[in-house]
C-alpha positions in Angstrom: 8.5 -16.9 15.3 5.9 -18.9 17.2 4.8 -17.5 20.5 2.0 -19.0 22.6 1.8 -15.9 24.9 2.8 -12.8 22.8 3.7 -9.7 24.7 2.2 -6.3 24.1 4.6 -3.4 23.4 3.5 0.1 24.5 4.5 3.5 23.2 4.5 4.8 26.7 7.2 2.4 27.7 9.8 3.7 25.3 13.3 4.1 26.6 16.5 4.8 24.6 18.9 2.0 24.2 21.6 2.0 26.9 24.5 2.2 24.4 25.4 3.9 21.2 27.3 2.2 18.3 30.3 3.8 16.7 30.6 1.3 13.9 29.6 -2.1 12.6 31.7 -4.6 10.7 30.1 -7.7 9.3 31.5 -10.6 7.4 29.2 -13.1 5.7 30.5 -16.5 4.6 27.5 -17.7 2.6 26.3 -21.3 2.4 22.6 -22.3 2.0 22.4 -24.4 5.1 25.1 -22.9 7.3 26.0 -19.3 6.6 28.5 -17.8 9.1 28.0 -14.2 10.2 30.9 -12.5 12.0 30.2 -9.2 13.7 32.5 -6.5 15.2 30.5 -3.8 16.9 32.0 -0.8 18.9 29.6 0.1 21.7 29.8 3.1 24.1 27.5 4.0 27.0 24.6 6.3 26.0 24.5 9.2 28.3 20.8 9.9 27.3 19.7 6.4 28.5 18.8 5.8 32.1 19.5 2.1 31.7 23.1 2.7 30.5 25.4 0.0 31.8 22.7 -2.0 33.6 21.1 -4.4 31.1 23.0 -5.2 27.9 20.5 -7.1 25.7 20.9 -7.9 22.0 18.1 -9.2 19.9 18.6 -12.5 18.2 16.2 -15.2 16.8 17.0 -18.6 15.2 20.7 -18.0 15.6 23.3 -20.6 16.6 25.9 -18.8 18.6 29.4 -20.1 17.8 31.4 -17.6 19.9 31.2 -14.2 21.6 34.0 -11.9 22.8 34.2 -8.5 24.6 37.5 -6.7 24.0 39.0 -9.9 22.8 38.0 -12.0 25.8 35.7 -15.0 25.3 32.5 -14.8 27.2 29.5 -17.0 27.8 26.3 -14.9 27.5 22.8 -16.0 28.6 21.1 -17.0 25.4 17.3 -17.1 25.1 15.0 -17.6 22.1 14.7 -13.8 21.6 18.3 -12.7 22.3 21.2 -12.7 24.7 22.3 -10.9 27.8 25.8 -10.5 29.4 27.8 -8.2 31.6 29.7 -5.5 29.8 32.3 -2.9 30.8 31.2 0.5 32.1 33.0 2.3 29.2 33.4 1.8 25.5 34.0 -1.8 24.3 34.3 -4.0 21.2 31.7 -6.7 20.8 32.6 -9.7 18.5 30.4 -12.6 17.8 30.1 -15.4 15.3 26.7 -17.1 14.5 25.4 -19.6 12.1 22.1 -19.3 10.2 20.3 -21.3 7.5 19.1 -19.1 4.7 17.7 -22.0 2.7 15.4 -23.0 5.6 14.1 -19.4 6.1 10.6 -19.7 4.6 9.4 -16.7 6.5 11.4 -14.5 4.1 12.6 -12.3 7.0 16.3 -11.8 7.7 18.7 -13.5 5.2 16.9 -16.1 3.0 17.1 -17.7 -0.4 14.9 -17.2 -3.4 15.6 -19.7 -6.2 19.3 -19.9 -5.5 19.8 -16.2 -4.8 20.6 -14.9 -1.3 18.6 -11.8 -0.3 17.5 -10.0 2.8 14.4 -8.3 4.3 15.1 -6.7 7.6 12.1 -4.3 8.1 10.7 -4.4 10.7 12.6 -6.8 12.9 14.4 -9.2 10.5 18.0 -8.2 11.3 17.8 -10.1 14.6 17.6 -13.3 12.4 21.0 -12.4 10.9 23.1 -11.7 14.0 22.8 -10.5 17.6 22.2 -6.7 17.6 20.0 -4.0 19.2 17.4 -4.4 16.4 15.5 -1.1 16.9 15.2 1.9 14.5 16.7 4.5 17.0 20.1 2.7 17.1 22.0 4.0 14.0 25.5 3.2 12.9 27.8 3.1 9.9 28.2 -0.4 8.4 31.1 -2.0 6.6 30.3 -5.4 5.1 32.4 -8.2 3.6 30.7 -10.9 1.6 32.4 -14.2 0.8 30.7 -16.6 -1.7 31.3 -18.4 -4.9 28.8 -16.3 -6.8 29.3 -13.6 -9.5 27.3 -10.8 -7.9 27.8 -9.7 -4.2 26.0 -6.6 -3.2 25.3 -4.6 0.0 24.5 -1.1 1.2 26.5 2.0 0.3 29.5 2.3 -1.9 31.8 -0.6 -3.1 35.2 -0.7 -1.4 36.7 -3.6 -3.5 36.1 -7.0 -4.9 37.9 -10.1 -6.0 37.4 -13.8 -6.7 34.8 -14.9 -4.2 34.5 -11.7 -2.2 33.3 -8.1 -2.2 33.4 -5.3 0.4 30.9 -2.5 0.8 30.8 0.6 3.1 27.8 2.7 3.9 29.1 6.1 5.2 25.6 7.2 6.4 24.5 6.0 9.9 21.4 3.8 9.6 19.3 1.5 11.7 19.6 -2.3 11.2 16.2 -2.5 9.4 17.9 -0.8 6.4 20.6 -3.4 6.1 20.6 -5.3 2.8 22.7 -8.1 1.2 22.1 -9.8 -2.2 24.3 -12.5 -3.7 23.5 -14.5 -6.8 23.8 -15.1 -10.6 22.4 -11.7 -11.8 22.8 -9.4 -14.7 22.5 -5.6 -14.6 20.5 -3.1 -16.7 22.7 0.0 -16.3 22.4 3.7 -16.6 23.6 6.9 -14.8 22.2 10.1 -13.3 24.0 13.4 -12.9 22.8 15.3 -9.8 22.1 19.0 -9.7 25.5 19.5 -8.1 27.2 17.7 -11.0 28.0 14.3 -9.3 27.6 11.2 -11.5 25.6 8.3 -9.9 25.9 4.9 -11.4 22.5 3.1 -11.6 21.9 -0.6 -11.9 18.8 -2.8 -11.8 19.9 -6.4 -11.1 17.7 -9.3 -12.4 18.0 -12.9 -13.4 19.5 -13.6 -16.8 16.8 -13.3 -19.5 14.9 -10.6 -17.6 17.2 -7.6 -18.4 15.1 -6.6 -21.4 12.1 -5.8 -19.0 13.9 -3.2 -16.9 13.8 -0.1 -19.1 10.6 1.4 -17.6 11.8 0.8 -14.0 15.0 2.6 -14.8 13.2 5.5 -16.5 11.0 5.8 -13.4 14.1 5.9 -11.2 15.7 8.6 -13.2 12.6 10.7 -13.2 12.2 10.2 -9.5 15.7 11.4 -8.8 15.2 14.5 -10.9 11.7 15.2 -9.4 13.0 15.0 -5.9 15.7 17.6 -6.7 13.3 19.9 -8.4 10.4 19.7 -6.0 12.0 18.9 -2.6 15.6 20.0 -3.2 16.9 16.5 -2.2 19.9 15.2 -4.0 21.1 11.6 -3.9 24.1 11.1 -1.6 26.0 7.9 -2.7 28.1 7.1 -5.8 25.9 4.1 -6.7 22.2 3.1 -6.6 21.2 -0.5 -7.0 17.8 -2.2 -7.3 17.4 -6.0 -7.2 14.3 -7.9 -8.4 13.4 -10.8 -6.1 10.8 -13.5 -6.9 10.0 -14.4 -3.3 9.2 -11.3 -1.3 6.5 -10.5 1.3 6.3 -6.9 0.6 6.3 -4.7 -2.6 9.7 -3.3 -2.1 12.2 -2.2 0.5 14.2 1.1 0.7 17.5 -0.2 2.0 20.1 2.5 1.7 21.6 2.4 -1.8 20.4 -1.2 -2.4 16.6 -1.3 -2.8 15.2 -4.8 -3.0 12.0 -5.2 -5.0 9.3 -7.8 -5.6 10.0 -8.7 -9.2 6.4 -7.8 -10.2 7.3 -4.1 -9.4 10.4 -4.0 -11.7 9.8 -6.2 -14.7 7.6 -4.9 -17.5 7.2 -5.1 -21.2 4.1 -4.3 -23.3 3.6 -8.0 -23.9 3.7 -9.0 -20.2 2.6 -6.0 -18.2 -0.6 -4.1 -18.0 -0.9 -0.3 -17.7 -1.8 -0.8 -14.0 1.5 -2.7 -13.7 3.4 0.2 -15.3 1.7 2.8 -13.1 2.5 0.7 -10.0 6.1 0.2 -11.0 6.5 4.0 -11.5 4.9 4.7 -8.1 6.8 2.2 -6.1 10.2 2.9 -7.7 9.6 6.5 -6.7 8.4 5.6 -3.2 11.4 3.6 -2.3 13.8 6.2 -3.8 12.1 9.0 -1.9 12.7 7.1 1.3 16.4 8.0 0.9 15.5 11.3 2.7 12.1 10.5 4.3 13.0 7.3 6.0 16.7 6.7 5.7 18.5 10.0 6.3 15.8 10.8 8.8 14.2 7.6 10.2 11.6 6.9 12.9 12.6 6.7 16.6 10.5 3.6 17.2 7.9 1.6 15.3 5.0 3.5 16.7 6.3 6.4 14.5 6.1 4.3 11.4 3.7 6.7 9.7 6.3 9.4 10.0 8.3 7.8 7.2 5.6 5.9 5.4 2.8 8.4 5.3 5.1 11.2 4.2 6.7 9.0 1.5 3.4 7.9 0.2 2.3 11.5 0.0 5.5 12.3 -2.0 5.0 9.4 -4.4 1.4 10.4 -4.9 2.6 13.9 -5.8 5.1 12.5 -8.2 2.7 10.2 -10.0 0.2 13.1 -10.2 2.9 15.2 -11.8 3.9 12.4 -14.2 0.3 11.6 -15.1 -3.1 13.4 -14.6 -3.2 14.9 -11.2 -7.0 14.7 -11.0 -7.2 11.1 -12.2 -4.4 10.1 -9.8 -6.3 11.7 -6.9 -9.5 9.8 -7.8 -7.5 6.5 -7.9 -5.9 7.3 -4.5 -9.2 8.1 -2.9 -10.8 5.0 -4.3 -8.0 2.9 -2.8 -8.3 4.8 0.5 -12.0 4.1 0.8 -11.7 0.5 -0.3 -8.9 -0.4 2.1 -8.4 2.2 4.8 -12.1 3.2 5.4 -12.9 -0.5 5.7 -10.1 -0.9 8.2 -11.3 2.2 10.2 -14.8 0.9 10.4 -14.0 -2.6 11.8 -12.2 -4.5 14.5 -8.8 -3.7 13.0 -9.2 0.0 13.4 -6.1 1.7 15.0 -4.7 5.2 15.1 -2.1 6.4 12.6 0.3 6.3 15.5 -0.8 3.3 17.6 -0.4 3.2 21.3 0.5 -0.5 21.4 1.1 -3.6 19.3 1.9 -7.3 19.6 3.5 -7.8 16.2 4.7 -4.8 14.4 4.4 -6.6 11.0 0.6 -6.3 11.5 0.8 -2.5 11.5 2.0 -2.1 7.9 -1.6 -1.1 7.1 -3.6 1.2 4.9 -4.1 3.4 8.0 -0.3 3.9 8.4 0.3 4.4 4.7 -2.7 5.9 3.0 -4.3 7.7 6.0 -0.9 8.8 7.0 -0.5 10.4 3.6 -3.9 12.1 3.8 -2.7 13.8 7.1 0.3 15.2 5.3 -1.9 16.4 2.5 -4.3 18.1 5.0 -1.3 19.8 6.7 0.0 21.1 3.4 -3.5 22.4 2.6 -3.7 24.2 5.9 -0.3 25.9 5.9 0.0 26.5 2.1 2.6 25.4 -0.4 5.2 28.0 0.6 5.2 27.2 4.3 5.0 23.5 3.6 8.3 23.8 1.5 10.0 25.8 4.3 8.9 23.3 7.0 10.2 20.4 5.0 13.6 22.1 4.5 13.7 22.7 8.3 12.8 19.1 9.0 15.6 17.8 6.8 18.1 20.2 8.3 17.1 19.7 11.9 16.7 15.9 11.9 19.2 14.7 9.3 20.9 11.6 10.6 18.4 11.3 13.5 15.5 9.0 14.5 12.5 11.4 14.8 9.0 11.4 16.2 5.6 12.8 15.2 6.2 15.6 17.7 9.4 16.5 15.9 7.6 16.5 12.6 4.8 18.8 13.8 7.2 21.1 15.6 8.9 22.2 12.4 5.5 23.3 11.0 4.8 25.2 14.3 8.2 26.9 14.2 7.8 27.9 10.5 4.1 29.1 10.7 3.6 30.0 14.3 0.5 27.8 14.4 -0.5 25.7 17.3 -1.0 22.1 15.9 -2.1 20.4 19.1 -5.6 19.9 17.9 -4.4 18.8 14.4 -2.3 16.2 16.2 -5.5 14.3 17.1 -5.4 12.9 13.5 -2.4 10.8 14.6 -3.8 9.6 17.9 -7.5 8.9 17.1 -8.7 5.9 15.0 -11.8 6.0 12.9 -13.1 8.0 9.9 -15.0 11.2 10.9 -18.5 11.7 9.6 -19.0 15.3 8.3 -22.7 16.2 8.3 -23.7 19.2 6.1 -26.8 21.4 6.1 -27.4 24.7 4.3 -29.5 27.8 4.6 -30.2 30.6 2.0 -31.5 34.0 3.0 -31.2 37.5 1.3 -28.2 36.7 -0.8 -26.3 34.9 2.0 -25.6 31.2 1.7 -24.5 29.4 4.9 -23.0 26.0 5.2 -23.4 24.3 8.6 -21.0 21.5 9.4 -21.1 19.0 12.2 -18.4 16.4 12.7 -19.0 13.0 14.4 -16.0 10.8 15.3 -17.4 7.3 15.9 -16.1 5.0 18.6 -13.5 2.5 17.7 -11.9 -0.4 19.6 -10.3 1.1 22.7 -11.4 4.6 21.9 -15.1 5.2 22.9 -14.8 9.0 22.9 -12.9 11.4 20.6 -12.4 15.1 20.5 -13.1 17.2 17.4 -10.5 17.2 14.7 -9.2 20.0 12.5 -10.7 19.4 9.1 -9.8 21.4 6.0 -12.9 21.6 3.8 -12.3 22.7 0.2 -15.6 24.3 -1.2 -16.7 25.9 -4.4 -20.1 27.3 -5.4 -21.8 27.1 -8.7 -24.7 29.0 -10.2 -27.7 27.1 -11.6 -26.4 27.8 -15.1 -23.1 26.0 -14.3 -20.9 29.0 -13.8 -18.6 29.0 -10.8 -19.4 32.0 -8.5 -17.0 31.1 -5.7 -13.8 29.3 -6.6 -12.2 26.7 -4.4 -12.0 28.1 -0.9 -10.6 26.1 2.1 -12.8 26.3 5.2 -10.9 25.3 8.4 -13.2 23.5 10.7 -11.8 23.4 14.3 -14.9 22.7 16.4 -17.5 19.9 16.6 -20.0 22.2 14.9 -19.3 25.2 12.8 -20.9 27.4 10.1 -19.5 29.4 7.2 -21.2 32.2 5.3 -21.0 33.4 1.7 -22.5 36.8 1.2 -23.5 38.9 -1.8 -24.8 36.1 -4.0 -27.5 36.7 -6.6 -29.0 33.3 -6.6 -28.9 30.2 -4.3 -25.8 28.3 -5.4 -25.1 24.6 -5.8 -22.2 23.7 -3.5 -19.3 21.6 -4.5 -18.0 20.3 -1.1 -14.8 18.6 -0.2 -13.1 19.3 -3.5 -10.1 17.2 -4.3 -11.2 15.1 -1.2 -9.5 17.7 1.1 -9.9 15.5 4.2 -10.4 11.7 4.7 -14.0 11.9 6.0 -17.4 10.5 5.1 -19.5 13.4 3.8 -23.1 13.2 4.8 -25.4 15.6 3.0 -29.0 15.2 1.9 -29.1 15.9 -1.8 -31.1 15.0 -4.9 -30.2 13.0 -8.0 -30.9 16.1 -10.0 -28.2 18.0 -8.1 -25.8 15.1 -8.5 -26.4 15.0 -12.2 -25.8 18.7 -12.4 -22.4 18.4 -10.6 -21.5 15.5 -12.8 -22.1 17.7 -15.8 -20.8 21.1 -14.6 -18.5 20.9 -11.6 -15.1 22.5 -12.4 -13.4 20.2 -9.9 -12.8 16.9 -11.6 -12.7 14.9 -8.4 -16.1 16.2 -7.3 -17.4 15.6 -10.8 -16.4 11.9 -10.5 -17.8 11.9 -6.9 -21.2 13.1 -8.1 -21.3 10.3 -10.6 -20.3 7.9 -7.9 -23.0 9.1 -5.7 -25.6 8.7 -8.4 -24.4 5.2 -9.1 -24.4 4.2 -5.5 -27.9 5.6 -4.9 -29.2 3.7 -7.9 -27.6 0.5 -6.9 -28.7 0.7 -3.3 -32.3 1.2 -4.5 -32.0 -1.8 -6.7 -30.7 -3.9 -3.8 -33.1 -2.8 -1.1 -36.3 -2.0 -3.1 -35.9 -4.1 -6.3 -36.0 -0.8 -8.3 -35.0 -0.6 -11.9 -31.7 1.1 -12.8 -32.3 4.9 -12.4 -32.8 6.5 -15.9 -31.3 9.8 -14.7 -28.1 8.0 -13.7 -27.9 6.1 -16.9 -28.5 9.2 -19.0 -25.8 11.3 -17.1 -23.2 8.5 -17.2 -23.8 7.8 -20.9 -23.3 11.5 -21.7 -20.1 11.6 -19.8 -18.7 8.3 -21.3 -19.2 9.5 -24.9 -17.9 13.1 -24.3 -14.8 13.4 -26.5 -13.7 16.5 -24.6 -13.1 14.6 -21.4 -9.9 12.7 -20.5 -10.4 9.0 -21.5 -8.8 7.9 -18.2 -11.4 10.0 -16.3 -14.2 8.5 -18.4 -13.0 5.0 -17.7 -13.0 5.7 -13.9 -16.5 7.1 -14.2 -17.8 3.9 -15.9 -16.5 1.8 -13.0 -19.4 0.9 -10.8 -19.1 1.0 -7.0 -17.7 -2.3 -5.8 -19.7 -4.9 -4.0 -17.8 -4.5 -0.7 -18.4 -0.7 -0.9 -22.1 -1.3 -1.3 -22.2 -3.8 1.5 -20.6 -1.2 3.8 -23.1 1.5 2.7 -26.0 -0.8 3.5 -24.5 -1.7 6.9 -23.9 2.0 7.7 -27.6 2.6 6.9 -28.6 -0.1 9.4 -29.4 -2.8 6.9 -27.9 -6.3 6.7 -26.1 -6.6 3.3 -26.9 -9.6 1.2 -23.8 -10.4 -1.0 -25.9 -12.2 -3.6 -28.4 -9.4 -4.1 -25.6 -6.9 -4.3 -23.9 -8.9 -7.0 -27.1 -9.4 -8.9 -27.8 -5.6 -8.8 -24.4 -4.7 -10.1 -24.8 -7.2 -12.9 -28.2 -5.8 -13.8 -26.9 -2.2 -13.7 -24.0 -3.2 -16.0 -26.5 -4.7 -18.4 -28.7 -1.6 -18.3 -25.7 0.7 -18.8 -24.5 -1.4 -21.7 -28.0 -1.1 -23.3 -28.0 2.7 -22.8 -24.6 3.1 -24.4 -25.2 0.4 -27.1 -25.3 2.8 -30.1 -22.0 4.4 -29.3 -19.9 1.5 -27.9 -18.5 0.0 -31.2 -17.3 3.5 -32.3 -15.9 4.2 -28.8 -14.0 0.9 -28.9 -12.6 1.6 -32.3 -11.7 5.2 -31.4 -9.7 4.0 -28.3 -7.9 1.2 -30.1 -4.2 1.3 -30.7 -3.1 3.1 -33.9 0.7 2.9 -33.5 3.5 1.6 -31.4 2.8 0.9 -27.7 3.4 3.7 -25.3 3.2 3.4 -21.5 2.5 7.1 -21.0 -0.7 8.3 -19.2 -2.5 9.4 -22.4 -2.2 6.1 -24.1 -3.0 4.2 -20.9 -6.2 6.2 -20.5 -7.3 5.3 -24.0 -6.7 1.6 -23.3 -8.6 1.9 -20.0 -11.6 3.4 -21.7 -11.5 0.8 -24.4 -11.5 -2.0 -21.8 -14.4 -0.5 -20.0 -16.4 -0.2 -23.2 -15.5 -3.7 -24.2 -16.7 -5.0 -20.9 -20.1 -3.4 -21.6 -20.2 -4.5 -25.2 -19.6 -8.1 -24.2 -23.0 -8.0 -22.5 -24.7 -7.1 -25.7 -22.9 -9.3 -28.3 -22.2 -12.4 -26.2 -18.5 -11.5 -26.2 -17.9 -11.4 -30.0 -16.0 -8.1 -29.8 -14.0 -9.3 -26.8 -13.1 -12.5 -28.5 -11.8 -10.6 -31.5 -10.0 -8.2 -29.2 -8.3 -11.0 -27.4 -7.1 -12.6 -30.7 -5.8 -9.3 -32.0 -4.3 -7.9 -28.8 -0.7 -6.7 -29.2 -0.2 -5.9 -25.5 -1.0 -7.4 -22.1 -3.4 -4.6 -21.2 -5.7 -5.2 -24.2 -5.4 -9.0 -23.7 -6.4 -8.9 -20.1 -9.2 -6.4 -20.8 -10.7 -8.7 -23.4 -10.2 -11.8 -21.3 -11.9 -10.1 -18.3 -14.8 -9.1 -20.5 -15.3 -12.7 -21.5 -15.0 -14.1 -18.1 -17.4 -11.6 -16.7 -20.2 -13.1 -18.9 -19.2 -16.7 -18.2 -17.3 -17.2 -21.4 -13.6 -17.3 -22.3 -12.5 -20.8 -21.6 -10.8 -21.2 -24.9 -9.0 -17.9 -24.3 -7.9 -19.0 -20.9 -6.3 -22.1 -22.4 -4.6 -20.0 -25.0 -3.3 -17.6 -22.4 -1.9 -20.4 -20.3 -0.3 -22.1 -23.2 1.5 -18.8 -24.2 2.4 -17.6 -20.8 2.8 -20.7 -18.7 6.5 -20.1 -18.3 6.1 -16.5 -17.0 5.3 -16.5 -13.3 4.2 -12.8 -13.2 1.8 -13.2 -16.1 0.5 -16.5 -14.7 -0.4 -14.7 -11.5 -2.9 -12.7 -13.6 -4.2 -16.0 -15.1 -5.0 -17.4 -11.7 -6.5 -14.2 -10.4 -8.8 -13.3 -13.3 -10.6 -16.7 -13.2 -11.4 -16.4 -9.5 -12.3 -12.7 -9.4 -14.8 -13.3 -12.2 -16.1 -16.7 -11.1 -19.8 -17.0 -10.3 -20.3 -16.9 -6.5 -21.5 -20.5 -6.4 -18.3 -21.7 -8.1 -15.7 -19.4 -6.6 -14.6 -21.6 -3.7 -14.6 -24.8 -5.8 -12.6 -23.1 -8.6 -10.1 -21.8 -6.1 -9.7 -25.2 -4.6 -9.2 -26.7 -8.1 -6.5 -24.0 -8.9 -4.6 -24.8 -5.7 -4.1 -28.2 -7.2 -2.7 -26.8 -10.5 1.0 -27.7 -11.1 1.9 -24.0 -11.3 0.4 -23.1 -7.9 3.4 -22.6 -5.6 1.8 -21.7 -2.3 5.1 -20.8 -0.7 5.5 -18.0 -3.1 3.7 -14.9 -1.7 2.8 -13.5 -5.2 1.2 -16.8 -6.2 -0.5 -17.3 -2.9 -2.1 -13.8 -3.0 -3.1 -14.2 -6.7 -5.2 -17.2 -5.7 -6.4 -16.9 -2.1 -6.4 -13.1 -2.3 -8.6 -13.3 -5.4 -11.1 -15.5 -3.5 -11.3 -12.9 -0.8 -11.8 -10.3 -3.6 -14.8 -12.2 -5.0 -17.3 -10.6 -2.6 -20.3 -12.9 -3.1 -18.1 -15.9 -3.6 -16.1 -15.5 -0.4 -19.1 -14.6 1.7 -21.2 -17.5 0.3 -24.0 -18.5 2.6 -22.7 -22.0 3.2 -19.4 -20.7 4.5 -17.3 -22.5 1.8 -15.2 -19.4 1.1 -14.4 -18.9 4.8 -13.5 -22.6 5.3 -11.1 -22.7 2.3 -9.3 -19.5 3.3 -8.9 -20.7 6.9 -7.5 -24.0 5.6 -4.8 -22.2 3.7 -4.0 -19.7 6.4 -3.3 -22.5 8.8 -1.2 -24.2 6.2 1.0 -21.2 5.4 1.3 -19.7 8.9 4.1 -22.0 10.1 6.1 -21.1 7.1 5.3 -17.5 6.4 3.4 -15.7 9.3 3.4 -12.3 7.5 1.5 -13.6 4.5 -0.9 -15.5 6.7 -1.6 -12.5 8.9 -2.1 -10.1 6.0 -4.4 -12.5 4.1 -6.5 -13.1 7.2 -7.9 -9.6 7.0 -10.5 -10.9 4.5 -12.4 -11.8 7.7 -12.5 -8.3 9.1 -16.0 -7.5 7.9 -17.7 -10.6 9.1 -19.8 -8.6 11.6 -21.8 -6.9 8.7 -23.6 -10.0 7.6 -26.5 -12.1 8.6 -26.4 -14.5 11.6 -25.8 -17.5 9.3 -22.7 -16.0 7.7 -21.5 -14.7 11.0 -21.7 -18.2 12.5 -19.6 -19.6 9.7 -17.0 -16.9 10.0 -16.7 -17.1 13.7 -16.3 -20.9 13.5 -13.3 -20.4 11.2 -11.8 -17.7 13.3 -12.2 -19.9 16.4 -10.6 -22.8 14.4 -7.6 -20.6 13.6 -7.2 -19.5 17.2 -7.4 -23.0 18.5 -4.5 -24.2 16.3 -1.3 -25.2 18.1 1.9 -23.3 17.4 0.0 -20.3 15.9 2.4 -17.4 15.0 1.9 -14.3 17.0 1.3 -12.5 13.7 -1.8 -14.5 12.8 -2.9 -14.9 16.4 -3.0 -11.1 17.0 -5.0 -10.5 13.8 -7.5 -13.3 14.3 -8.0 -12.4 18.0 -8.7 -8.7 17.1 -11.2 -9.8 14.4 -12.9 -12.3 16.6 -13.2 -9.7 19.4 -10.8 -11.3 21.9 -8.6 -8.1 22.0 
């Protein structure tokens, strides 16, 4: 929706809706250009609402009202671009309306729209108002009965099927839900079927619906679903509550997936997988997102959020649950490292810039702009800290109480924390600051050693963020272990609970001064600031019993070495190269962990580190330093790389399990280094012999990283040109590995490629998102990267505001760089803001980044 003067919504203004809903009946008569939606809704005054009976307003956008009736009598409501108002009886009444909508013209992919001939919906956050007139807010919950009429073979909606015949189907969801969980799908689809028997003995029919020809790529998604259902019963005691569970794969989708009750709708890239077409990263993501959306059945659907300010209540908790699940299915330590790396790359960046906001915001203009890493990833970290503080047993008891107390309700953060207070007797008022304060705390550490007593002194700093110049101290759980100089652990993992701005903790009776392992498992989302030496970092990399902190030590060594190269022109640090080489070739270590350890800190991460240190980052110097470091690491590992590649190569049938995926990851990391030594000979051979997409992409990436691989790119396109999801990789790899001086021009060339469908969110992200991901290329000194992205944001915004707004965040770090780059970035943000008809989605984001808000 375009809005020249968007209104700000405030948490403090929340009021319950003036009416409750007893039931909803919807009839859909589907036609691409003129779908009719008939609604019958039974309203009753809400005694808890002060506005009951005063102002009856129903949301509605882009609807053509055909008729409206109250208790059978025709009425003429006042219709506006955002909804309608009318007078209503003082008691219960039946509302009936008929509207017309145009799914084929709905390019925003919100509400009911079409994707290559298939009808589908996306109603979170406020898409239902584009389907019919309704109080489109999460605290209004009702049961739904749906009839779909269309000349299509498959007609699906929420809940359990009531009946079907030629050209029609009826569904009923017995569980009250808000409108954002409504779903409808109609099209020519086929099902991959299975079943699951719950712990109480009920059989649940499972189906994954895809386009004909894709059904052979659903097995892993189905396996992930069944494992998720079993895990939720075993770990959280939650059993599925309907007779059927449907998943539908959709090609055109703004999000990853949606947890609609009983009918999850997924971006096809998070369902379809085979060894030939999907990488190990794809498999892991499918497993995680399938679990996430299924877990929402209890943490989001059965108990939802009272208003959109409480979004983290369902998303943070469900992310934490899917992280637990993936850690149990794979390596818990490796999963934790991956989650923290993502948190730092996305959420820390958000927290340190103009888009910083609390996990529970106080206001918003467009709620779609708050589906952020802060809500999801930081929200999950808060759940993890709470679990650490209360312990596993009390966490489990609190969750049981939460489900029992708030089943069928729309809850708040206060409701969530209260169950923990009631179970444990703790006062969580100070802990609640994590929800209300933006920014990433800095945790400064000093130490003293005297007469067998070792003391750690902590001081927390909570930097100012937009709208929050001052912050109170947070409760921070700090997991610590102590090691002797010989590598033995003298104090196992102990959780220190920091509650003050400055606090000290003593360890007595020690024979020698220990080496501390601080923030084990990344027990809190903070930036740890401690003066240390490369020798100590190398020691922890070799000896720490906490695998996360072992990786962290290697990361710190690498970052120190790279920053010295950028700032001082230093050579790659020999101690770092020696330590990393020893780890990489250690056959006792998990290959997945070794692969992660070989991954250098990213260019954006290094730029932020330089900025935090008071320096102005130079993207070109950062890129050159990483390239030089990779070359030096390859030379250090040269004697062992061919044997490592051979040892990690496939020896049998493809397996998607974590062990096999770890071996392929280490092989790809080694191949990337080997390409710098043999001009890509091993990678060329690896590409030709690859029997799966992971190995093929790994070899192609190694070639592109050294400026080779054009013949392989052509072969890849020739083989996979008809597979949209694989071609997304083809587009992305070229741009991500492009030389900075070529990145913008190559991106522009690829937007002219016949396969570039800019209206498809996946394809748009694979091209323009990859430009933003090429750090030196996007932040090129002449501003070409900024200009090209701005061009495309302005082009896509009128059709798909969500995609435009989310992609615009590439500009959020413009303030780090030199005056020349800042000038180019500001010019493009100003150009965006000056455009006529700008969506409120993009306008809010560009304004916040430019500094207008």
